[in-house]
PDB file of N, CA, C and O in Angstrom:
ATOM      1  N   GLY A   1     104.862  74.689 101.206  1.00  0.00           N
ATOM      2  CA  GLY A   1     103.658  75.250 100.639  1.00  0.00           C
ATOM      3  C   GLY A   1     103.906  75.749  99.223  1.00  0.00           C
ATOM      4  O   GLY A   1     105.023  75.703  98.709  1.00  0.00           O
ATOM      5  N   ASN A   2     102.858  76.213  98.628  1.00  0.00           N
ATOM      6  CA  ASN A   2     102.910  76.745  97.271  1.00  0.00           C
ATOM      7  C   ASN A   2     103.046  78.263  97.341  1.00  0.00           C
ATOM      8  O   ASN A   2     102.069  78.969  97.589  1.00  0.00           O
ATOM      9  N   TRP A   3     104.242  78.752  97.126  1.00  0.00           N
ATOM     10  CA  TRP A   3     104.511  80.185  97.236  1.00  0.00           C
ATOM     11  C   TRP A   3     103.925  80.971  96.066  1.00  0.00           C
ATOM     12  O   TRP A   3     103.883  82.201  96.115  1.00  0.00           O
ATOM     13  N   GLN A   4     103.475  80.290  95.022  1.00  0.00           N
ATOM     14  CA  GLN A   4     102.830  80.950  93.888  1.00  0.00           C
ATOM     15  C   GLN A   4     101.318  80.712  93.885  1.00  0.00           C
ATOM     16  O   GLN A   4     100.677  80.807  92.838  1.00  0.00           O
ATOM     17  N   ALA A   5     100.752  80.405  95.044  1.00  0.00           N
ATOM     18  CA  ALA A   5      99.324  80.075  95.141  1.00  0.00           C
ATOM     19  C   ALA A   5      98.449  81.235  94.668  1.00  0.00           C
ATOM     20  O   ALA A   5      98.611  82.378  95.095  1.00  0.00           O
ATOM     21  N   ASN A   6      97.523  80.907  93.779  1.00  0.00           N
ATOM     22  CA  ASN A   6      96.486  81.820  93.305  1.00  0.00           C
ATOM     23  C   ASN A   6      95.285  80.940  93.002  1.00  0.00           C
ATOM     24  O   ASN A   6      95.049  80.565  91.854  1.00  0.00           O
ATOM     25  N   THR A   7      94.530  80.616  94.043  1.00  0.00           N
ATOM     26  CA  THR A   7      93.449  79.640  93.928  1.00  0.00           C
ATOM     27  C   THR A   7      92.099  80.251  93.579  1.00  0.00           C
ATOM     28  O   THR A   7      91.114  79.533  93.410  1.00  0.00           O
ATOM     29  N   GLY A   8      92.053  81.583  93.469  1.00  0.00           N
ATOM     30  CA  GLY A   8      90.787  82.232  93.171  1.00  0.00           C
ATOM     31  C   GLY A   8      90.003  82.624  94.411  1.00  0.00           C
ATOM     32  O   GLY A   8      88.865  83.082  94.302  1.00  0.00           O
ATOM     33  N   ASN A   9      90.597  82.450  95.602  1.00  0.00           N
ATOM     34  CA  ASN A   9      89.886  82.786  96.839  1.00  0.00           C
ATOM     35  C   ASN A   9      90.097  84.236  97.268  1.00  0.00           C
ATOM     36  O   ASN A   9      89.578  84.657  98.301  1.00  0.00           O
ATOM     37  N   GLY A  10      90.861  85.010  96.478  1.00  0.00           N
ATOM     38  CA  GLY A  10      91.097  86.410  96.803  1.00  0.00           C
ATOM     39  C   GLY A  10      92.347  86.656  97.626  1.00  0.00           C
ATOM     40  O   GLY A  10      92.665  87.803  97.942  1.00  0.00           O
ATOM     41  N   TYR A  11      93.055  85.600  97.975  1.00  0.00           N
ATOM     42  CA  TYR A  11      94.303  85.694  98.729  1.00  0.00           C
ATOM     43  C   TYR A  11      95.410  85.057  97.897  1.00  0.00           C
ATOM     44  O   TYR A  11      95.161  84.145  97.109  1.00  0.00           O
ATOM     45  N   TYR A  12      96.644  85.550  98.081  1.00  0.00           N
ATOM     46  CA  TYR A  12      97.711  85.168  97.161  1.00  0.00           C
ATOM     47  C   TYR A  12      98.986  84.767  97.879  1.00  0.00           C
ATOM     48  O   TYR A  12      99.284  85.245  98.973  1.00  0.00           O
ATOM     49  N   GLY A  13      99.733  83.877  97.239  1.00  0.00           N
ATOM     50  CA  GLY A  13     101.042  83.475  97.716  1.00  0.00           C
ATOM     51  C   GLY A  13     100.997  82.424  98.805  1.00  0.00           C
ATOM     52  O   GLY A  13      99.931  81.967  99.218  1.00  0.00           O
ATOM     53  N   GLY A  14     102.177  82.055  99.255  1.00  0.00           N
ATOM     54  CA  GLY A  14     102.308  81.009 100.258  1.00  0.00           C
ATOM     55  C   GLY A  14     101.734  81.381 101.606  1.00  0.00           C
ATOM     56  O   GLY A  14     101.381  80.504 102.394  1.00  0.00           O
ATOM     57  N   LEU A  15     101.637  82.675 101.882  1.00  0.00           N
ATOM     58  CA  LEU A  15     101.106  83.134 103.167  1.00  0.00           C
ATOM     59  C   LEU A  15      99.712  83.730 103.032  1.00  0.00           C
ATOM     60  O   LEU A  15      99.172  84.291 103.986  1.00  0.00           O
ATOM     61  N   GLN A  16      99.131  83.605 101.837  1.00  0.00           N
ATOM     62  CA  GLN A  16      97.756  84.013 101.570  1.00  0.00           C
ATOM     63  C   GLN A  16      97.490  85.471 101.952  1.00  0.00           C
ATOM     64  O   GLN A  16      96.658  85.766 102.810  1.00  0.00           O
ATOM     65  N   PHE A  17      98.214  86.363 101.296  1.00  0.00           N
ATOM     66  CA  PHE A  17      98.038  87.793 101.504  1.00  0.00           C
ATOM     67  C   PHE A  17      96.767  88.284 100.834  1.00  0.00           C
ATOM     68  O   PHE A  17      96.470  87.902  99.702  1.00  0.00           O
ATOM     69  N   ALA A  18      96.013  89.132 101.531  1.00  0.00           N
ATOM     70  CA  ALA A  18      94.978  89.933 100.889  1.00  0.00           C
ATOM     71  C   ALA A  18      95.705  91.001 100.077  1.00  0.00           C
ATOM     72  O   ALA A  18      96.739  91.503 100.519  1.00  0.00           O
ATOM     73  N   PRO A  19      95.196  91.359  98.910  1.00  0.00           N
ATOM     74  CA  PRO A  19      95.873  92.385  98.111  1.00  0.00           C
ATOM     75  C   PRO A  19      96.121  93.681  98.888  1.00  0.00           C
ATOM     76  O   PRO A  19      97.183  94.289  98.748  1.00  0.00           O
ATOM     77  N   SER A  20      95.163  94.105  99.695  1.00  0.00           N
ATOM     78  CA  SER A  20      95.329  95.346 100.458  1.00  0.00           C
ATOM     79  C   SER A  20      96.451  95.236 101.479  1.00  0.00           C
ATOM     80  O   SER A  20      97.173  96.206 101.710  1.00  0.00           O
ATOM     81  N   SER A  21      96.607  94.082 102.086  1.00  0.00           N
ATOM     82  CA  SER A  21      97.690  93.877 103.054  1.00  0.00           C
ATOM     83  C   SER A  21      99.040  93.872 102.359  1.00  0.00           C
ATOM     84  O   SER A  21     100.016  94.414 102.878  1.00  0.00           O
ATOM     85  N   TRP A  22      99.096  93.259 101.186  1.00  0.00           N
ATOM     86  CA  TRP A  22     100.339  93.221 100.410  1.00  0.00           C
ATOM     87  C   TRP A  22     100.805  94.641 100.100  1.00  0.00           C
ATOM     88  O   TRP A  22     101.980  94.971 100.265  1.00  0.00           O
ATOM     89  N   VAL A  23      99.875  95.471  99.652  1.00  0.00           N
ATOM     90  CA  VAL A  23     100.205  96.856  99.312  1.00  0.00           C
ATOM     91  C   VAL A  23     100.591  97.637 100.569  1.00  0.00           C
ATOM     92  O   VAL A  23     101.596  98.349 100.570  1.00  0.00           O
ATOM     93  N   ALA A  24      99.803  97.511 101.635  1.00  0.00           N
ATOM     94  CA  ALA A  24     100.038  98.272 102.866  1.00  0.00           C
ATOM     95  C   ALA A  24     101.405  97.982 103.474  1.00  0.00           C
ATOM     96  O   ALA A  24     102.026  98.869 104.059  1.00  0.00           O
ATOM     97  N   ALA A  25     101.870  96.760 103.339  1.00  0.00           N
ATOM     98  CA  ALA A  25     103.143  96.361 103.940  1.00  0.00           C
ATOM     99  C   ALA A  25     104.323  96.515 102.979  1.00  0.00           C
ATOM    100  O   ALA A  25     105.424  96.049 103.271  1.00  0.00           O
ATOM    101  N   GLY A  26     104.099  97.160 101.844  1.00  0.00           N
ATOM    102  CA  GLY A  26     105.201  97.449 100.932  1.00  0.00           C
ATOM    103  C   GLY A  26     105.504  96.374  99.915  1.00  0.00           C
ATOM    104  O   GLY A  26     106.582  96.373  99.322  1.00  0.00           O
ATOM    105  N   GLY A  27     104.579  95.463  99.703  1.00  0.00           N
ATOM    106  CA  GLY A  27     104.818  94.376  98.766  1.00  0.00           C
ATOM    107  C   GLY A  27     105.060  94.811  97.332  1.00  0.00           C
ATOM    108  O   GLY A  27     105.719  94.107  96.568  1.00  0.00           O
ATOM    109  N   LEU A  28     104.524  95.980  96.962  1.00  0.00           N
ATOM    110  CA  LEU A  28     104.717  96.444  95.586  1.00  0.00           C
ATOM    111  C   LEU A  28     106.183  96.713  95.274  1.00  0.00           C
ATOM    112  O   LEU A  28     106.562  96.829  94.109  1.00  0.00           O
ATOM    113  N   GLU A  29     106.998  96.811  96.306  1.00  0.00           N
ATOM    114  CA  GLU A  29     108.448  96.932  96.117  1.00  0.00           C
ATOM    115  C   GLU A  29     108.995  95.707  95.375  1.00  0.00           C
ATOM    116  O   GLU A  29     110.022  95.785  94.701  1.00  0.00           O
ATOM    117  N   TYR A  30     108.296  94.579  95.509  1.00  0.00           N
ATOM    118  CA  TYR A  30     108.753  93.312  94.935  1.00  0.00           C
ATOM    119  C   TYR A  30     107.930  92.853  93.735  1.00  0.00           C
ATOM    120  O   TYR A  30     108.487  92.436  92.720  1.00  0.00           O
ATOM    121  N   ALA A  31     106.605  92.930  93.849  1.00  0.00           N
ATOM    122  CA  ALA A  31     105.737  92.383  92.799  1.00  0.00           C
ATOM    123  C   ALA A  31     104.328  92.943  92.978  1.00  0.00           C
ATOM    124  O   ALA A  31     103.978  93.395  94.067  1.00  0.00           O
ATOM    125  N   PRO A  32     103.514  92.917  91.914  1.00  0.00           N
ATOM    126  CA  PRO A  32     102.147  93.432  92.014  1.00  0.00           C
ATOM    127  C   PRO A  32     101.254  92.636  92.971  1.00  0.00           C
ATOM    128  O   PRO A  32     100.339  93.193  93.577  1.00  0.00           O
ATOM    129  N   ARG A  33     101.520  91.334  93.105  1.00  0.00           N
ATOM    130  CA  ARG A  33     100.760  90.469  94.030  1.00  0.00           C
ATOM    131  C   ARG A  33     101.742  89.524  94.693  1.00  0.00           C
ATOM    132  O   ARG A  33     102.833  89.281  94.177  1.00  0.00           O
ATOM    133  N   ALA A  34     101.348  88.993  95.838  1.00  0.00           N
ATOM    134  CA  ALA A  34     102.237  88.102  96.588  1.00  0.00           C
ATOM    135  C   ALA A  34     102.613  86.853  95.796  1.00  0.00           C
ATOM    136  O   ALA A  34     103.753  86.396  95.880  1.00  0.00           O
ATOM    137  N   ASP A  35     101.680  86.295  95.032  1.00  0.00           N
ATOM    138  CA  ASP A  35     101.982  85.059  94.304  1.00  0.00           C
ATOM    139  C   ASP A  35     103.033  85.254  93.216  1.00  0.00           C
ATOM    140  O   ASP A  35     103.586  84.280  92.705  1.00  0.00           O
ATOM    141  N   LEU A  36     103.307  86.497  92.863  1.00  0.00           N
ATOM    142  CA  LEU A  36     104.305  86.803  91.843  1.00  0.00           C
ATOM    143  C   LEU A  36     105.668  87.125  92.451  1.00  0.00           C
ATOM    144  O   LEU A  36     106.634  87.367  91.727  1.00  0.00           O
ATOM    145  N   ALA A  37     105.744  87.128  93.780  1.00  0.00           N
ATOM    146  CA  ALA A  37     106.992  87.407  94.494  1.00  0.00           C
ATOM    147  C   ALA A  37     107.641  86.096  94.934  1.00  0.00           C
ATOM    148  O   ALA A  37     106.985  85.057  95.009  1.00  0.00           O
ATOM    149  N   SER A  38     108.923  86.166  95.219  1.00  0.00           N
ATOM    150  CA  SER A  38     109.637  84.977  95.700  1.00  0.00           C
ATOM    151  C   SER A  38     109.250  84.657  97.143  1.00  0.00           C
ATOM    152  O   SER A  38     108.639  85.473  97.833  1.00  0.00           O
ATOM    153  N   ARG A  39     109.611  83.473  97.577  1.00  0.00           N
ATOM    154  CA  ARG A  39     109.380  83.062  98.965  1.00  0.00           C
ATOM    155  C   ARG A  39     110.011  84.070  99.928  1.00  0.00           C
ATOM    156  O   ARG A  39     109.364  84.516 100.876  1.00  0.00           O
ATOM    157  N   ALA A  40     111.263  84.422  99.685  1.00  0.00           N
ATOM    158  CA  ALA A  40     111.971  85.356 100.566  1.00  0.00           C
ATOM    159  C   ALA A  40     111.291  86.723 100.594  1.00  0.00           C
ATOM    160  O   ALA A  40     111.198  87.351 101.649  1.00  0.00           O
ATOM    161  N   GLU A  41     110.821  87.178  99.448  1.00  0.00           N
ATOM    162  CA  GLU A  41     110.130  88.469  99.387  1.00  0.00           C
ATOM    163  C   GLU A  41     108.817  88.418 100.152  1.00  0.00           C
ATOM    164  O   GLU A  41     108.479  89.363 100.865  1.00  0.00           O
ATOM    165  N   GLN A  42     108.073  87.327 100.010  1.00  0.00           N
ATOM    166  CA  GLN A  42     106.818  87.183 100.748  1.00  0.00           C
ATOM    167  C   GLN A  42     107.063  87.182 102.252  1.00  0.00           C
ATOM    168  O   GLN A  42     106.305  87.793 103.006  1.00  0.00           O
ATOM    169  N   ILE A  43     108.106  86.507 102.687  1.00  0.00           N
ATOM    170  CA  ILE A  43     108.423  86.465 104.118  1.00  0.00           C
ATOM    171  C   ILE A  43     108.821  87.852 104.611  1.00  0.00           C
ATOM    172  O   ILE A  43     108.415  88.255 105.702  1.00  0.00           O
ATOM    173  N   ALA A  44     109.601  88.584 103.835  1.00  0.00           N
ATOM    174  CA  ALA A  44     109.996  89.942 104.227  1.00  0.00           C
ATOM    175  C   ALA A  44     108.772  90.834 104.402  1.00  0.00           C
ATOM    176  O   ALA A  44     108.692  91.598 105.364  1.00  0.00           O
ATOM    177  N   VAL A  45     107.820  90.742 103.477  1.00  0.00           N
ATOM    178  CA  VAL A  45     106.606  91.551 103.565  1.00  0.00           C
ATOM    179  C   VAL A  45     105.756  91.088 104.753  1.00  0.00           C
ATOM    180  O   VAL A  45     105.170  91.915 105.451  1.00  0.00           O
ATOM    181  N   ALA A  46     105.688  89.793 104.983  1.00  0.00           N
ATOM    182  CA  ALA A  46     104.929  89.271 106.125  1.00  0.00           C
ATOM    183  C   ALA A  46     105.505  89.769 107.444  1.00  0.00           C
ATOM    184  O   ALA A  46     104.759  90.104 108.364  1.00  0.00           O
ATOM    185  N   GLU A  47     106.823  89.817 107.536  1.00  0.00           N
ATOM    186  CA  GLU A  47     107.451  90.325 108.761  1.00  0.00           C
ATOM    187  C   GLU A  47     107.102  91.791 108.975  1.00  0.00           C
ATOM    188  O   GLU A  47     106.848  92.213 110.103  1.00  0.00           O
ATOM    189  N   ARG A  48     107.088  92.568 107.896  1.00  0.00           N
ATOM    190  CA  ARG A  48     106.686  93.980 107.983  1.00  0.00           C
ATOM    191  C   ARG A  48     105.236  94.101 108.425  1.00  0.00           C
ATOM    192  O   ARG A  48     104.903  94.906 109.295  1.00  0.00           O
ATOM    193  N   LEU A  49     104.372  93.285 107.809  1.00  0.00           N
ATOM    194  CA  LEU A  49     102.950  93.323 108.142  1.00  0.00           C
ATOM    195  C   LEU A  49     102.719  92.936 109.598  1.00  0.00           C
ATOM    196  O   LEU A  49     101.889  93.543 110.274  1.00  0.00           O
ATOM    197  N   ALA A  50     103.439  91.939 110.082  1.00  0.00           N
ATOM    198  CA  ALA A  50     103.304  91.516 111.480  1.00  0.00           C
ATOM    199  C   ALA A  50     103.725  92.638 112.427  1.00  0.00           C
ATOM    200  O   ALA A  50     103.104  92.826 113.473  1.00  0.00           O
ATOM    201  N   ARG A  51     104.763  93.378 112.077  1.00  0.00           N
ATOM    202  CA  ARG A  51     105.181  94.514 112.915  1.00  0.00           C
ATOM    203  C   ARG A  51     104.118  95.607 112.907  1.00  0.00           C
ATOM    204  O   ARG A  51     103.910  96.285 113.913  1.00  0.00           O
ATOM    205  N   MET A  52     103.448  95.775 111.769  1.00  0.00           N
ATOM    206  CA  MET A  52     102.437  96.826 111.632  1.00  0.00           C
ATOM    207  C   MET A  52     101.124  96.464 112.323  1.00  0.00           C
ATOM    208  O   MET A  52     100.529  97.296 113.007  1.00  0.00           O
ATOM    209  N   GLN A  53     100.672  95.214 112.141  1.00  0.00           N
ATOM    210  CA  GLN A  53      99.323  94.825 112.549  1.00  0.00           C
ATOM    211  C   GLN A  53      99.293  93.704 113.568  1.00  0.00           C
ATOM    212  O   GLN A  53      98.227  93.380 114.092  1.00  0.00           O
ATOM    213  N   GLY A  54     100.432  93.107 113.861  1.00  0.00           N
ATOM    214  CA  GLY A  54     100.444  91.937 114.729  1.00  0.00           C
ATOM    215  C   GLY A  54     100.037  90.703 113.941  1.00  0.00           C
ATOM    216  O   GLY A  54      99.674  90.788 112.768  1.00  0.00           O
ATOM    217  N   MET A  55     100.101  89.572 114.593  1.00  0.00           N
ATOM    218  CA  MET A  55      99.791  88.312 113.915  1.00  0.00           C
ATOM    219  C   MET A  55      98.309  88.188 113.580  1.00  0.00           C
ATOM    220  O   MET A  55      97.923  87.296 112.824  1.00  0.00           O
ATOM    221  N   GLY A  56      97.479  89.061 114.126  1.00  0.00           N
ATOM    222  CA  GLY A  56      96.057  89.060 113.801  1.00  0.00           C
ATOM    223  C   GLY A  56      95.777  89.404 112.350  1.00  0.00           C
ATOM    224  O   GLY A  56      94.648  89.263 111.881  1.00  0.00           O
ATOM    225  N   ALA A  57      96.811  89.860 111.630  1.00  0.00           N
ATOM    226  CA  ALA A  57      96.634  90.143 110.205  1.00  0.00           C
ATOM    227  C   ALA A  57      96.247  88.882 109.443  1.00  0.00           C
ATOM    228  O   ALA A  57      95.659  88.955 108.364  1.00  0.00           O
ATOM    229  N   TRP A  58      96.584  87.722 110.012  1.00  0.00           N
ATOM    230  CA  TRP A  58      96.208  86.442 109.419  1.00  0.00           C
ATOM    231  C   TRP A  58      95.137  85.820 110.297  1.00  0.00           C
ATOM    232  O   TRP A  58      95.408  85.431 111.433  1.00  0.00           O
ATOM    233  N   GLY A  59      93.927  85.724 109.775  1.00  0.00           N
ATOM    234  CA  GLY A  59      92.843  85.101 110.520  1.00  0.00           C
ATOM    235  C   GLY A  59      93.004  83.593 110.546  1.00  0.00           C
ATOM    236  O   GLY A  59      93.733  83.019 109.738  1.00  0.00           O
ATOM    237  N   CYS A  60      92.332  82.976 111.460  1.00  0.00           N
ATOM    238  CA  CYS A  60      92.339  81.505 111.531  1.00  0.00           C
ATOM    239  C   CYS A  60      91.234  80.966 110.644  1.00  0.00           C
ATOM    240  O   CYS A  60      90.133  81.516 110.606  1.00  0.00           O
ATOM    241  N   ALA A  61      91.526  79.900 109.940  1.00  0.00           N
ATOM    242  CA  ALA A  61      90.526  79.285 109.052  1.00  0.00           C
ATOM    243  C   ALA A  61      89.529  78.498 109.862  1.00  0.00           C
ATOM    244  O   ALA A  61      88.607  77.906 109.300  1.00  0.00           O
TER     245      ALA A  61
END
């Protein structure tokens, strides 16, 4: 996937983080938005978010 995705849909990075989710899960430790963080950093934040909110943090398209 495109780990620097910023398509204008309001979600960012390879895992399509909402800005609020990125902040809530500590993403600012790495970058202001997910698309500006590395693949490894995005995965680390996603793992934190999953522990906090469960996999429901990512809706189905």
